[in-house]
C-alpha positions as CSV (number, residue, x, y, z in Angstrom):
1,M,-8.6,-13.0,-11.2
2,L,-7.3,-15.2,-8.5
3,Q,-9.0,-16.5,-5.4
4,A,-6.8,-18.2,-2.8
5,Y,-7.6,-19.6,0.6
6,S,-6.5,-21.9,3.5
7,T,-8.4,-23.7,6.1
8,N,-7.5,-24.9,9.6
9,I,-3.8,-23.7,9.6
10,D,-1.5,-22.8,12.4
11,V,0.4,-19.6,12.0
12,A,3.2,-18.5,14.3
13,A,3.6,-14.9,15.4
14,N,5.2,-12.7,12.7
15,A,4.8,-15.4,10.1
16,A,3.2,-15.3,6.7
17,F,-0.2,-16.9,6.1
18,P,0.1,-19.8,3.7
19,F,-2.5,-20.1,0.9
20,N,-3.1,-23.8,0.3
21,N,-5.7,-23.6,-2.4
22,A,-6.5,-21.5,-5.5
23,T,-10.2,-21.9,-6.4
24,L,-10.5,-19.4,-9.2
25,D,-7.5,-18.7,-11.4
26,K,-8.4,-16.8,-14.6
27,G,-5.8,-15.2,-16.9
28,C,-2.1,-14.8,-16.4
29,A,-1.8,-11.5,-14.5
30,E,-1.6,-13.2,-11.1
31,K,-0.8,-16.6,-9.7
32,L,-0.2,-18.4,-6.5
33,S,3.6,-18.9,-6.7
34,A,4.4,-20.2,-3.2
35,P,2.3,-21.1,-0.2
36,A,2.5,-17.5,1.2
37,T,3.1,-15.6,-2.0
38,L,0.7,-14.2,-4.6
39,Q,2.6,-13.0,-7.7
40,L,1.3,-10.1,-9.8
41,N,2.8,-10.5,-13.3
42,Q,1.4,-7.5,-15.1
43,R,1.4,-3.8,-14.4
44,G,-1.9,-2.4,-13.2
45,V,-4.1,-1.7,-10.2
46,Y,-5.2,-4.8,-8.2
47,L,-7.9,-5.0,-5.6
48,I,-6.7,-7.2,-2.7
49,E,-9.5,-8.3,-0.3
50,V,-8.7,-10.4,2.8
51,D,-11.4,-11.9,5.1
52,G,-10.6,-14.4,7.8
53,F,-11.3,-16.1,11.1
54,A,-8.8,-16.7,13.8
55,T,-8.5,-18.4,17.2
56,S,-5.7,-17.9,19.7
57,A,-4.4,-19.9,22.6
58,E,-4.1,-16.6,24.6
59,A,-6.4,-13.6,24.8
60,G,-5.0,-10.4,23.4
61,E,-4.6,-8.1,20.5
62,D,-3.7,-9.6,17.1
63,T,-2.9,-7.9,13.8
64,V,-2.9,-9.1,10.2
65,Q,-1.1,-7.0,7.6
66,L,-0.4,-7.2,3.9
67,Y,3.3,-7.0,2.8
68,V,4.3,-5.9,-0.8
69,N,7.8,-7.0,-1.8
70,G,8.7,-7.5,1.8
71,V,7.5,-4.1,3.0
72,A,4.4,-3.6,5.3
73,Y,1.6,-2.0,3.3
74,P,0.1,0.6,5.7
75,Q,-3.4,0.7,4.0
76,A,-3.9,-3.0,4.4
77,I,-4.0,-3.9,8.1
78,S,-6.6,-5.3,10.5
79,S,-6.3,-5.4,14.3
80,F,-8.7,-7.5,16.4
81,T,-9.1,-8.7,19.9
82,T,-9.1,-12.4,20.6
83,E,-10.4,-14.3,23.6
84,T,-8.8,-17.6,24.6
85,A,-10.1,-20.3,22.2
86,A,-12.9,-18.0,20.8
87,I,-13.3,-17.1,17.1
88,A,-12.4,-13.6,16.0
89,T,-12.9,-12.1,12.5
90,F,-10.6,-9.9,10.5
91,A,-10.8,-8.2,7.2
92,F,-9.3,-5.5,5.0
93,K,-9.5,-4.3,1.4
94,T,-7.0,-2.2,-0.6
95,F,-5.7,-1.4,-4.0
96,V,-2.1,-2.1,-5.0
């Protein structure tokens, strides 16, 4: 089981979210291998859950999506509307 998170980060459009911290790291099946990469080391089915808060300099529609081996994972996407400097929430949960 791995729990990773970041706080107060700036992410450019079309860029990966970096994970700066791993708070719970049990076993060897998964690990935080780079700031934006979670590595799954054993075959199996994994539950991926993403919850977050975002602010934007401009109002509009934003999207967060999971990529698996560089390919967009269509079951793991969250679109949300942001207002200028307001906090918006996003979340998704999927199995890979």
